[in-house]
C-alpha positions in Angstrom: -70.1 -15.8 142.1 -71.1 -19.0 140.8 -67.7 -21.0 139.1 -69.9 -23.7 137.2 -69.4 -24.3 133.8 -67.0 -21.6 133.7 -63.5 -24.0 132.6 -63.5 -25.2 129.2 -60.7 -27.5 128.8 -58.4 -27.8 125.8 -58.4 -31.4 124.9 -56.0 -30.6 121.7 -53.5 -29.4 124.2 -53.6 -32.6 126.4 -53.5 -34.8 123.5 -50.4 -33.0 121.9 -48.8 -33.0 125.2 -49.2 -36.8 125.7 -48.3 -37.6 122.1 -44.8 -35.8 122.7 -44.6 -37.2 126.0 -44.9 -40.7 124.4 -42.5 -39.6 121.7 -39.6 -38.9 123.7 -39.9 -41.8 126.2 -40.1 -43.8 122.7 -36.7 -41.9 121.8 -35.0 -42.2 124.6 -35.8 -46.2 125.0 -34.8 -46.5 121.4 -31.0 -44.5 122.1 -30.4 -46.5 125.7 -31.3 -49.9 123.6 -28.7 -49.1 120.8 -26.3 -47.4 123.6 -26.4 -50.9 125.2 -26.1 -52.8 122.2 -23.0 -50.8 121.2 -21.5 -51.5 124.4 -22.4 -55.4 124.5 -20.3 -55.0 120.9 -17.4 -53.3 122.4 -17.3 -55.7 125.2 -17.2 -58.8 122.8 -14.5 -57.2 120.7 -12.4 -56.3 123.4 -13.0 -60.0 125.0 -11.8 -61.7 121.8 -9.2 -59.1 121.3 -7.5 -60.6 124.7 -8.4 -63.8 123.8 -6.3 -63.4 120.7 -3.5 -61.5 122.5 -3.1 -64.7 124.8 -3.0 -67.3 121.7 -0.2 -65.1 120.6 1.5 -64.7 124.1 1.4 -68.6 124.3 1.8 -69.5 120.8 5.1 -67.2 119.9 8.1 -66.5 122.2 8.8 -62.9 123.3 11.3 -61.7 120.9 9.1 -63.6 117.8 6.2 -61.4 119.1 8.3 -58.4 119.3 9.6 -58.5 115.8 6.1 -58.8 114.6 4.8 -55.9 116.3 7.9 -53.9 115.5 7.2 -55.4 111.6 3.6 -54.2 111.9 4.7 -50.6 113.0 7.3 -50.3 110.5 4.9 -51.5 107.4 2.4 -49.0 108.7 5.0 -45.9 108.8 6.2 -46.9 105.2 2.3 -46.9 104.1 2.1 -43.6 105.9 5.2 -41.9 104.2 4.0 -43.1 100.9 0.7 -42.1 101.1 2.1 -38.8 102.5 4.6 -38.8 99.9 2.1 -39.4 96.8 -0.3 -36.6 98.3 2.4 -34.3 98.4 3.9 -34.7 95.0 0.3 -35.3 93.5 1.1 -38.6 91.8 -0.7 -41.4 92.7 0.4 -43.7 90.1 4.0 -44.1 90.7 5.4 -47.2 91.3 8.6 -46.9 94.1 11.7 -49.1 94.7 10.3 -52.1 96.4 12.1 -53.8 99.0 11.8 -57.6 100.3 9.8 -56.2 103.2 7.4 -54.3 100.6 7.0 -57.5 98.5 6.3 -59.7 101.2 4.8 -58.1 104.1 7.2 -58.3 106.6 10.7 -59.2 108.0 11.2 -63.0 108.1 10.3 -64.2 111.9 12.4 -67.2 111.9 16.5 -66.6 112.8 18.9 -68.5 110.4 20.8 -71.4 111.8 23.0 -73.4 108.7 24.1 -76.4 111.2 20.0 -77.4 111.8 18.3 -79.9 110.0 14.4 -80.5 110.1 13.3 -84.3 109.8 9.5 -84.3 108.9 8.6 -88.0 108.9 5.7 -90.2 109.3 5.8 -93.6 111.1 3.2 -95.7 109.5 1.3 -97.8 112.0 2.7 -96.4 115.1 
């Protein structure tokens, strides 16, 4: 039985399959690139946060840092409570009693020492 000239390849399916493989490869490459960029951005943000934490650690004493963190947590909690209360009451425009923390944004971070005098001077030509 002769086998010659019996196979007729369908180039349409070959071209379609090749295009699909190419498009899938491009899609995977794009996904890997965007994922790598996002990972790099996360590492940069993490390094910047660590540098800022180090600066704050060296700049402020531990008690002041604790007050700042506690003040920020308390302020966030106040904002959450107000939002819940407004959502519950349905009043989005009602003003509430303002405290010094609400007015100025935080508790004072300095201690009060009545027997201390601060001198600010400039010696000309020194």
